[in-house]
N, C-alpha and C positions, 0 to 999 in steps of 0.2 A: 328477836328480840331480845333470846340468850344470849345471840352469839354477844350480839352491842352489847351486854353489860362485861358478859365475862372481858372481850375488848378494853371496855372503863374501865372494869375496876384492876386491871393486868397494867396497863399504864397508869392506871395513879399509883399500884403498888411499886412499881419499877420506881418514879420519878420519887416517893417515899422516899426509897434504901436507897438512892441517889442519894440523896441529903445527909439523909442518917449515916450513911460514909463517911462523908465530907466533913460532919461532923469527930465523926470516931476518930480518922486522922489517914492515911493513910499510910500507917504502918499493921493497918489489919490487913490492907491490898496484896503486898508481900509475892514485889514481878510482875501482879499480873495489872492491865488498865485497868478501872477505875467499874468501868460499863461490863467487864470480862466479870471480876472479881461477882457482881449485884446480879449477873446470868447466871453463874455457875450457882452459885449457892442457891437461887430461887430456883431453878431448872430441874436440878436436884430433887427441891424435896417436892414441885410440883412432880417428876417422874414417880415420888415415890409416888405418891396419889393415886395417880393413876392407871400404875400396877396394884392399886386395889379396888380404884372405881370398878364397878360390875354396871349395874344399872346405866350411868351416862360419861363410856369414857370422852369421851368428845369434849368434851368441856376443860378437862385437864390437858388433855393435849393442844384446843383450840389456846390454852396461855398459854404454852412451852412455846408453839406457834408463835404468837405473838411475843414471848420474851426475846427470842430466837431475833424475829426480821427488827426489836429494837436494838437490839445490840451492832447488826451490819450495819445499820442507817447512820448509827454512833457515829461505828468506826470506818464510810465514807464517808460523811462530814467530814473530821478530821483531819481523814487526808485530803481530801477537797479543796478545803476550807484551813489552812492553816491554826489560823488564829483560833480557831474556837478549840481547841487540844488543850490550851491550857486553861478556860472554864470546866473540863470535863475533867479531863486528866488533870489539870494543878500545875505546878511550875514547879521550876528546882528550887534548891533556898540556903542560899548560904548561912550557915550556922557558927562555922568558924572562921578566919583570916585573917592572917598574918597577927598573929597572938588574943584576937581581939573575938569575943563568945556576945551573938548577936542573941540578946534573951528575945528580944520580939519577935522575932526570924525563928527561933524555937517553939512560941507561942504560937504563932501562927503555923504550924507543922505540926504542932496538939504532938510535941517531942517536948518532955522535962532532963534536967542534967543526969537526971541516974539512964535514961536508955541512950544519954550519946554516950555517953562515955564507954557501956555498955556494948556500941556499936561499935565506937573506937575500938577495945582489947581485941574483941571481935574481927578485925581490916584488921591487927596485926601491931596500934599503937597505945603502949602502953602509960605515953607521957604528951600531955596536948601541946609539947615544946619541938615533938617531932614534927608534927601534923602546918603547913604552909595553909593549905583551907582544905577543912571538910565541906560538899554541901547536898546535903540531904533530898535525894531526887522522888520525883511522881510517885516512880513504884514502890515507895517504903527506904528505897536502899540508901549507904550509910555511900559516899563518891572521899576520896582521899588524896588529896594532892602532899606529898611528904617533903618538907624541905628537901631542899638539896642536899643538904649536909652530909642528911639521913636515909634519900635512898638506896637502891644497891647498883653499884657499879656497874657499867657499863663495854659492851668491849669498843662503843668509841669515846669512852672515860681515857679508856689506856692505847688509843691506833691503833685498836684490830681493825679486821674487815675479816669476821667469818662470811664462808657461806653457807646462802640461804637455804633456808633450810627448808620444809615443803610434805605438803598435808599427805600421811601415812595413809594406802590408801591397804583394802584386808583381800588379802588376796586366799586366804585359807579361813576355815572360820568354825569351829567343831568338825573336824579332819576330813571338809567339801575344800573342792578347789573352785573358786570363783572363777569363772573362764573367763565371767565378761570386764572382771577389772582384769583382769589379767591383759586381754585384748588392747582395753584402754591406757594401758599401762607401756604396747607397744611387745609384751612378753607373747610367750605359748611354757603349758603342760608342759613342755622337755624341757626349757628352763628349770621351771616353777621344781621337778623331780632333781635336775642336779646339782638343785643348789638346799633345795630338805636332806639329801643325802649326803651330802658336804657338813652339813651340822648336824653329820648323825644319825638323822633319823631315816629309821628303814623308808617310807612313805610317804605321802600327807596328809594323812589318814592316820598318823601317830604323832599330831600337830592340832592345838584345839585351836590355838589363834596366830595366823601371817599375817603381819604387815606389810609393806614396799615400801621406799618412796621414792621422793620423784630420781636420783638418781642409780635407784633401781639395789637399792642398798634394802637387803628382806631380813627382818627378827622372824626368830617365833618363838613359842611357847609351848608346852605341851603341859598338857592338863591336869591338877592333883587329885 
């Protein structure tokens, strides 16, 4: 009976936290899904209680497990049934478009004008006329589409076709050679040793970080 009561009160607190967080607004969430945010803060509190509960530690442990199952279930539901995501996480909200500020949308997002201006400045836009569209995402962040004339120039604008860059792979970390990564790049220790010496290092141990691109270009950093 005690376990059933714990499960019921845990589910009740999860529901209460969910609605309270929705009321407070997605600024509280800050890049987390809403149920991850709720579970994170709650499991942390329960974990602190578990650490000091000497007589009946199974009670907070049960609550932690129930919260974990709730999070897993909600995540599964939103993946399997796409429409449920807008009810659990919320949906993106257009705050500004083509020079128009949508006051009603700001109210729905629980976002006031000063907070919106702050987010614009943090995104690098101090003049709203430089923004074509601003969208308040469900994770509490602001996405900005700049006016075409204000966005940074790209090679395509200048009819240039630069070579495609590739992801850099770590081949040396704190003086240690990462043989597995070298092998994935089709390289070996002998090649690396030659390149290290060519860049003025006695050996790999003198290198703090070594990065290699898809074209076998090696960049080395010495630890200061």
